[in-house]
C-alpha positions in Angstrom: 0.0 0.0 0.0 1.3 3.4 -0.9 1.8 6.0 1.8 3.0 9.5 2.2 4.8 10.7 5.3 5.4 14.4 6.1 7.8 15.2 8.9 7.5 18.8 10.1 9.8 18.0 13.0 11.7 15.0 14.3 9.0 14.0 16.8 6.0 14.2 14.5 5.0 12.3 11.4 1.6 12.0 9.6 0.9 8.9 7.6 -1.8 9.3 4.9 -2.8 6.0 3.3 -3.9 5.9 -0.3 -7.6 5.3 -0.3 -7.9 5.5 3.4 -10.6 8.1 3.2 -12.5 6.2 0.5 -16.2 5.9 1.3 -16.3 9.4 2.6 -18.4 10.7 -0.3 -20.9 13.1 1.0 -23.0 13.6 -2.1 -23.4 9.9 -2.9 -24.2 9.1 0.7 -26.8 11.8 0.8 -28.4 10.4 -2.4 -28.4 6.9 -1.2 -29.8 7.8 2.3 -32.5 10.1 1.1 -33.8 7.8 -1.7 -33.9 4.7 0.6 -37.2 3.3 1.7 -36.5 4.5 5.2 -34.7 7.8 4.8 -31.5 8.2 6.7 -28.3 10.3 6.8 -24.9 9.2 8.3 -24.0 10.7 11.6 -20.3 11.0 10.4 -21.4 14.1 8.5 -22.5 16.0 11.6 -19.0 17.4 12.1 -18.4 20.2 9.6 -17.0 23.4 11.1 -20.5 24.5 12.3 -21.5 21.0 13.5 -18.2 20.7 15.5 -18.9 24.0 17.2 -22.4 23.0 18.0 -21.2 19.7 19.5 -18.7 21.6 21.7 -21.7 23.6 23.0 -23.6 20.4 23.6 -20.9 19.1 26.0 -21.6 22.1 28.3 -25.3 21.4 28.6 -26.4 20.1 32.0 -28.5 17.4 30.3 -25.6 16.0 28.3 -23.6 14.3 31.0 -21.4 12.0 28.8 -18.4 14.2 28.3 -18.3 15.5 31.9 -18.6 11.9 33.2 -15.8 10.6 31.1 -13.6 13.6 32.0 -14.4 12.9 35.7 -13.1 9.3 35.3 -9.9 10.4 33.6 -9.3 13.1 36.2 -9.9 10.7 39.1 -8.4 7.5 37.7 -6.0 8.5 34.9 -3.0 7.8 37.1 -4.2 4.2 37.6 -5.2 3.6 34.0 -1.7 4.3 32.6 -0.2 2.1 35.4 -2.3 -1.0 34.9 -0.1 -2.4 32.1 3.6 -3.1 32.4 5.7 -0.1 31.7 6.7 1.4 29.3 3.6 1.8 27.2 2.6 3.6 24.0 -0.8 4.9 23.0 -3.0 4.2 20.0 -6.2 6.2 19.8 -9.1 5.9 17.4 -11.0 9.0 16.6 -8.6 11.3 18.4 -10.2 14.7 17.4 -8.6 17.5 19.4 -7.1 14.9 21.9 -8.2 17.0 24.8 -9.1 14.0 27.0 -6.0 12.1 25.9 -3.9 14.9 27.3 -4.7 13.7 30.9 -3.4 10.2 30.1 -0.3 11.6 28.3 0.5 13.7 31.3 0.2 10.6 33.6 2.2 8.4 31.4 5.1 10.9 31.2 5.2 10.9 35.0 6.2 7.2 35.1 8.3 7.0 31.9 10.6 9.5 30.2 9.2 9.3 26.7 5.9 8.3 25.1 4.9 7.3 21.6 1.3 8.3 20.6 -0.4 7.1 17.4 -3.8 8.8 16.8 -6.1 7.8 13.9 -8.5 10.4 12.5 -10.3 10.9 9.2 -9.0 14.5 8.8 -5.3 15.0 8.0 -5.5 18.7 8.8 -7.1 18.0 12.2 -4.4 15.5 13.0 -1.6 18.0 12.0 -3.1 20.7 14.2 -3.7 18.5 17.3 -0.5 16.5 16.9 1.7 19.6 16.5 0.1 21.1 19.6 0.8 18.0 21.7 4.4 17.7 20.5 4.9 21.3 21.4 3.4 20.9 24.8 5.1 17.6 25.8 8.8 17.4 25.1 8.9 13.7 25.9 6.2 12.9 23.3 6.6 11.4 19.8 3.6 11.3 17.5 3.1 9.0 14.5 -0.4 9.9 13.3 -2.6 8.0 10.7 -5.0 10.0 8.5 -8.0 7.9 7.4 -11.0 5.9 8.3 -10.0 3.7 11.2 -11.5 0.5 9.7 -9.2 0.9 6.7 -6.2 1.9 8.8 -6.6 -1.0 11.2 -7.1 -3.5 8.3 -4.1 -2.1 6.3 -1.4 -3.7 8.5 0.5 -0.4 8.4 0.5 0.1 12.2 3.7 -0.5 13.9 4.4 -0.6 17.7 7.6 -0.4 19.8 6.2 -1.0 23.3 3.2 -2.5 25.0 0.1 -0.7 23.6 -2.8 0.9 25.3 -5.3 1.5 22.6 -8.2 3.9 23.2 -11.7 4.1 21.8 -13.4 6.7 24.1 -16.2 9.2 24.1 -18.9 6.5 23.6 -17.6 6.3 20.0 -18.5 2.6 19.8 -22.1 3.4 20.5 -22.4 5.2 17.1 -22.2 1.9 15.2 -24.8 -0.7 14.6 -24.0 -3.8 16.7 -22.6 -5.8 13.8 -20.3 -3.0 12.7 -19.3 -2.4 16.4 -18.3 -6.1 16.6 -16.3 -5.8 13.4 -14.4 -2.8 14.8 -13.5 -4.5 18.0 -12.3 -7.5 16.0 -10.1 -5.3 13.9 -8.6 -3.7 17.0 -8.0 -7.2 18.5 -6.2 -8.3 15.3 -4.0 -5.2 15.3 -2.9 -5.7 18.9 -0.7 -8.4 20.5 -1.2 -10.5 23.6 -0.7 -8.2 26.7 -1.7 -5.1 24.8 -5.0 -3.4 26.0 -8.0 -1.4 24.8 -9.5 1.4 26.9 -13.1 1.4 25.8 -15.5 4.2 26.8 -19.2 3.5 26.8 -22.4 5.2 28.0 -24.3 2.9 30.3 -27.9 1.9 29.9 -30.2 3.9 32.2 -33.7 5.3 32.4 -35.5 6.7 29.4 -36.0 10.2 30.7 -32.3 10.8 31.4 -31.2 9.5 28.0 -33.8 11.3 26.0 -33.0 14.6 27.7 -29.3 14.1 26.9 -30.1 14.0 23.2 -33.0 16.5 23.1 -32.2 19.3 25.5 -34.8 22.0 26.3 -32.4 24.8 25.1 -32.5 23.3 21.6 -28.8 23.0 21.0 -29.0 19.3 20.1 -31.9 20.1 17.7 -29.7 22.7 16.0 -26.9 20.2 15.8 -29.2 17.6 14.1 -30.7 20.1 11.7 -27.2 21.3 10.7 -27.1 18.1 8.6 -29.7 19.5 6.4 -28.0 22.9 6.5 -24.8 21.3 5.3 -26.7 19.7 2.4 -28.0 23.2 1.6 -24.6 24.8 1.7 -22.6 22.1 -0.1 -25.1 20.5 -2.5 -27.3 23.4 -3.3 -30.5 22.1 -1.6 -33.4 24.2 -0.3 -34.3 22.4 3.0 -36.3 24.6 5.3 -34.7 23.7 8.6 -37.6 25.0 10.6 -39.9 22.6 8.8 -38.1 19.6 10.4 -38.5 18.7 14.1 -35.8 17.0 16.0 -37.2 13.9 17.8 -35.5 11.2 19.9 -36.6 7.8 21.1 -34.9 5.4 23.5 -35.5 1.8 22.5 -35.1 0.0 25.8 -35.1 -3.5 24.3 -32.2 -2.7 22.0 -30.5 -0.2 24.3 -30.3 2.5 21.7 -31.3 6.2 21.5 -32.4 7.0 17.9 -32.5 10.5 16.6 -34.7 11.7 13.7 -35.6 14.8 11.8 -39.4 14.7 11.3 -41.1 16.7 8.6 -43.8 19.0 10.1 -45.5 19.6 6.7 -45.9 18.1 3.3 -43.0 19.5 1.3 -40.9 19.2 -1.8 -37.1 19.6 -1.5 -34.7 20.1 -4.4 -31.0 19.1 -4.2 -29.4 20.8 -7.2 -26.0 19.0 -7.1 -27.8 15.7 -7.3 -30.5 16.8 -9.7 -32.8 15.3 -7.2 -36.4 16.2 -6.0 -37.6 14.7 -2.8 -41.2 14.6 -1.5 -41.7 14.6 2.3 -45.0 13.7 3.8 -46.0 15.3 7.1 -44.6 13.1 9.9 -42.0 11.4 7.6 -38.7 11.0 9.4 -35.0 11.0 8.4 -32.9 8.8 10.8 -29.8 10.7 11.7 -28.1 8.9 14.6 -28.2 5.8 16.7 -26.4 5.8 20.1 -26.1 2.4 21.6 -25.7 1.9 25.4 -23.7 -0.9 27.0 -23.9 -2.4 30.4 -21.0 -4.4 31.9 -22.3 -7.8 30.7 -22.5 -6.4 27.1 -18.9 -5.3 27.2 -17.7 -8.6 28.8 -19.4 -10.6 26.0 -18.0 -8.3 23.3 -14.5 -8.7 24.8 -14.7 -12.5 25.2 -15.7 -13.0 21.5 -12.6 -11.0 20.4 -9.8 -12.4 22.5 -10.0 -9.7 25.2 -10.4 -10.1 28.9 -12.3 -7.4 30.8 -9.7 -6.6 33.4 -11.0 -3.5 35.1 -13.8 -0.9 35.0 -13.8 2.7 36.1 -17.0 4.8 36.4 -17.9 8.3 37.3 -19.5 9.0 40.8 -23.0 8.5 39.4 -22.1 5.3 37.5 -23.5 6.8 34.3 -20.5 6.3 32.1 -17.7 3.6 32.1 -14.2 3.2 30.9 -13.4 -0.5 30.5 -9.9 -1.9 30.2 -9.8 -4.9 27.9 -6.5 -6.9 27.8 -5.7 -8.8 24.7 -5.3 -12.6 25.4 -4.4 -15.6 23.3 -2.0 -15.7 20.3 -1.2 -12.9 17.9 -3.5 -12.9 14.9 -2.4 -12.6 11.3 -4.0 -10.0 9.0 -6.3 -11.8 6.5 
């Protein structure tokens, strides 16, 4: 597989894999989703510049406890998390974003070892360059080898290389954004990339009462509604559509049987929408919904079962004071696996 490496300084390199971002085709995904029998849009398109700003605002809402709860765990237990494995360790993070939460673990690791190697994976090369350069500047003992691309493709490529025992990270309830079959596939890929004795720090939102969960995804201030509607706004801006954002209501529903919060945009009127870039006209009946996001919740038994099926042992669990959110340490067992 071809790769390009840019080295702006001796402690930072960005690896961009040819074709690693394939499948990230906004226009085609919009066409496929909005012409399906049950209309849907992928939640991966929430995070344009405006969407990212709106999500940052969501994390400050009193109803949206997830980010605060995970930060509480890292603040209280970060010292223990980085000491569970034999030293020295190196970090691999999936979906690193700005790496704000990871900073706590980097700080703790550098308290017990003089240097640390950090390998983040993210879809955006520019976001990786910015966050990685900031981290290298702030932590003199840190080396960064970052991978730009979809992490399914990066993990499957065989391009990852490790020098020490690995602590991989999939935090922020990231796993919950995937349908169960895809989530299992992702955990299997992580397992295949790791070696016996390596570990995965997995962040999940726990199952809880309907009212708490539905408020977290539909706050009375309307910030989550604006975040959801921004998907339609992005289609307007980038594909020349004429969605009337106020003609779509943000609604959520917690399916207790499946343990998932589903988010929808529901048409409040009969309407016709034109998407110029796709040469596409869409009819929406009053009450018709566009599915925009699923957020799956995991209890400890769910995580233990997922671990056991993928050669992981659930070694330890940390929670916030309210037991709303959990970070699970899964240690890789068995023999090293070959890439197919």
